[in-house]
C-alpha positions as CSV (number, residue, x, y, z in Angstrom):
1,Q,93.4,89.1,89.1
2,V,91.5,92.1,87.6
3,Q,93.2,95.2,86.1
4,L,91.1,98.3,85.8
5,V,91.7,101.4,83.6
6,E,89.6,104.5,84.0
7,S,89.0,107.1,81.3
8,G,86.7,110.0,80.5
9,G,87.7,112.5,83.1
10,G,88.3,116.2,82.2
11,L,87.4,119.8,82.8
12,V,83.7,120.7,82.8
13,Q,81.6,123.7,83.8
14,A,79.2,123.5,86.7
15,G,75.9,122.0,85.6
16,G,77.6,120.0,82.9
17,S,78.0,116.3,82.4
18,L,80.7,113.7,82.0
19,R,80.8,110.0,81.5
20,L,83.5,107.9,83.1
21,S,84.4,104.5,81.8
22,C,86.4,101.7,83.5
23,A,87.7,98.9,81.4
24,A,88.5,95.6,83.2
25,S,90.8,92.8,82.1
26,G,90.2,89.2,82.9
27,R,87.5,86.7,82.4
28,T,85.9,87.0,85.9
29,F,84.7,90.6,85.6
30,S,81.1,89.5,86.1
31,S,82.1,87.9,89.4
32,Y,82.7,91.2,91.1
33,N,80.5,94.0,92.4
34,M,82.0,97.2,91.1
35,G,82.3,100.6,92.7
36,W,83.3,104.2,92.0
37,F,85.1,106.2,94.6
38,R,86.6,109.7,94.6
39,Q,89.3,111.6,96.4
40,A,89.6,115.4,96.6
41,P,92.8,117.1,97.6
42,G,93.4,116.8,101.3
43,K,90.4,114.5,101.8
44,E,89.9,110.8,102.3
45,R,88.8,108.6,99.5
46,E,85.0,108.4,99.6
47,F,82.4,106.1,98.1
48,V,80.3,107.3,95.2
49,A,78.3,104.5,93.7
50,A,78.2,100.7,93.3
51,V,76.6,98.2,90.9
52,R,75.9,94.6,91.6
53,W,77.7,91.9,89.6
54,S,74.5,91.1,87.7
55,A,73.9,94.8,86.8
56,D,70.4,94.6,88.3
57,N,70.9,96.8,91.3
58,T,72.8,99.9,92.2
59,Y,73.6,102.0,95.3
60,Y,74.6,105.7,95.7
61,A,76.1,108.0,98.2
62,D,73.6,110.7,99.2
63,S,75.7,113.4,97.8
64,V,75.4,112.1,94.2
65,K,72.0,110.4,94.3
66,G,69.8,111.7,91.4
67,R,72.7,113.2,89.6
68,F,75.0,110.2,88.9
69,T,74.2,106.9,87.3
70,I,76.4,103.8,87.5
71,S,76.0,101.0,85.1
72,R,78.0,98.0,83.7
73,D,78.2,96.0,80.5
74,N,79.5,92.6,81.4
75,A,79.9,91.6,77.7
76,K,82.3,94.6,77.3
77,N,84.0,94.2,80.8
78,T,83.2,97.9,81.4
79,V,81.6,99.9,84.2
80,Y,80.4,103.4,83.6
81,L,79.6,106.5,85.7
82,Q,77.3,109.0,84.1
83,M,77.6,112.3,85.9
84,S,75.2,115.1,85.4
85,S,74.5,118.5,87.1
86,L,78.1,118.6,88.2
87,R,79.1,120.9,91.0
88,P,82.5,122.3,91.9
89,E,82.5,120.0,95.0
90,D,82.5,117.0,92.7
91,T,86.1,117.9,91.7
92,A,88.3,114.9,92.6
93,I,90.2,112.0,91.2
94,Y,87.7,109.2,90.4
95,Y,88.6,105.6,90.9
96,C,86.8,102.4,89.9
97,A,87.3,99.3,92.1
98,A,86.2,95.7,92.2
99,T,85.1,93.8,95.3
100,R,84.4,90.1,96.0
101,V,82.0,91.1,98.7
102,L,78.8,90.2,96.8
103,S,76.2,89.8,99.6
104,R,75.8,93.5,100.1
105,F,76.9,96.8,98.6
106,S,80.2,97.8,100.2
107,V,81.1,101.5,100.8
108,Y,84.4,100.8,102.5
109,V,87.7,101.3,100.7
110,N,89.3,98.3,102.5
111,E,86.7,95.9,101.1
112,Y,87.7,96.5,97.5
113,D,90.3,94.2,96.1
114,Y,91.4,95.9,92.9
115,W,91.7,99.5,91.9
116,G,92.3,101.6,88.8
117,Q,94.8,104.4,88.6
118,G,92.1,107.1,88.7
119,T,90.9,109.8,86.3
120,Q,90.8,113.5,87.2
121,V,87.4,115.3,87.1
122,T,87.5,119.1,87.5
123,V,84.3,121.2,87.7
124,S,84.7,124.9,87.4
125,S,82.2,127.4,88.8
């Protein structure tokens, strides 16, 4: 069992930056690939970024590539999402999630086993 708690969301102007954190409980954090997803009002939850359990590889949605950076610190049981050059269309609730699918990066909501409660990110124009 893994419990996830996100933090770091808030209101920022377009072009600004935010760093989201996701703290995980449990001793098996390093056994999971981790992902960030987001959900805007009236839209489906969508994949943003993922990081391998060993922290040595990452994968991004095209919409955030070059602007967002995912990382993890297994010693601190924490995964991060550094967001830069934010745009109004990045406004959403951001969720971190853990998956036991380790052989590839998963972009599908239903392949993630544990989810946090989400943190709101609002980007004003």
